[in-house]
Phi, psi and omega in degrees: 000142182296139178285132176265147177232143176286142181260136178297139183308325181290349179254355185307314183297328178296326192282332177274082182223135357291180189289346175218134184200174178285133183217163164246124180256127177256142175222170173229152176268184183293343176266001179086007179283136186272141169234142177231124183227141180272143180223125182283338181229108174227127196231136169285124184245354175208142186271313187210103002291160187270130177234145178234141183229152174202169174238149177223157184278151174300147176083359179270155178298322178302315179302309182296317183292320177300316180295325187276323188243337177071026178224149173203153176239128180263122179245116184282127183274128177280154178280075178227134189305315181300316182289324178296319177297317180293325178296321177295324177297320178296342179270359180287152186277067178294158176298154181302143176087357179271144180269115183284341186301307179294329179295327181266000181072032181253153188250121177282143171237140177302141175289164181283323185232331187248180185276320181298130186286161167276166177247120188301322186286344171278153188268333181223152191216140182228112181269126189231143169255138183293126176269315176201160173230155178220120175288131186212118186051237179257020184233165175242122174271131184239132175235124184238142175273132182287130181250336180199147178227136176221160186204156173302138187300331181269009182251008180229139179276171178294342178266002176086022176252156179287152171270105191303315186280003172254317178290317173050056179298157185229162172241145173266135185283345177117162187303323183292340179263003175057259187253036182259135179227158173227150178289146177254008188237353192293119177048061180300138182243151176251135178297137176256093190205166172200164176231122180270083184246186180231147184309320182299344180285342192243160178297139180299137179087355178268125183274075188293336182293337181274357186296330183251017179260144180293142178245002181225000000 
């Protein structure tokens, strides 16, 4: 099994890339029973401190567990056929209280700080405590503060950035496309650009000249 490594807090924001991707979120209920649910849209909403947000439907185990325990772990799903298939299984409407991980052939790993487990077959993991929730239509919006980040040891560079062709994050195309996914990592490109501006155009204290300079 691949060795996991803890990520230094100053690198946490680097590891959740891109800023929105396909994930499996694990939670536990008050009896300690594990639930694993797939989410096509999970988004980093604040960089420092780092917060992650998603929405879930009423009547789901994730909804109930979040309300009861206030913890969740985000496991980023790689664009690999086996993992995409397993992610779809985690999205099936199993009865309440059932653990989807063995049904999908996935391996739980103890989390570093919180109760919801990590998933060994995913490459990166974000353990979160709920900061706030907001009821909206028939859904619950959840925002969690990141408490710990871990990643496969061969998926992070010495500078604290992900190795794109190893992490291989994915996007879900949406409910109307059923089981369709696209890679979020294929041939990442960097903009070749600059802006020839003047300081009075910009907010005071903002270092606008660094916006188009490489940081890695």
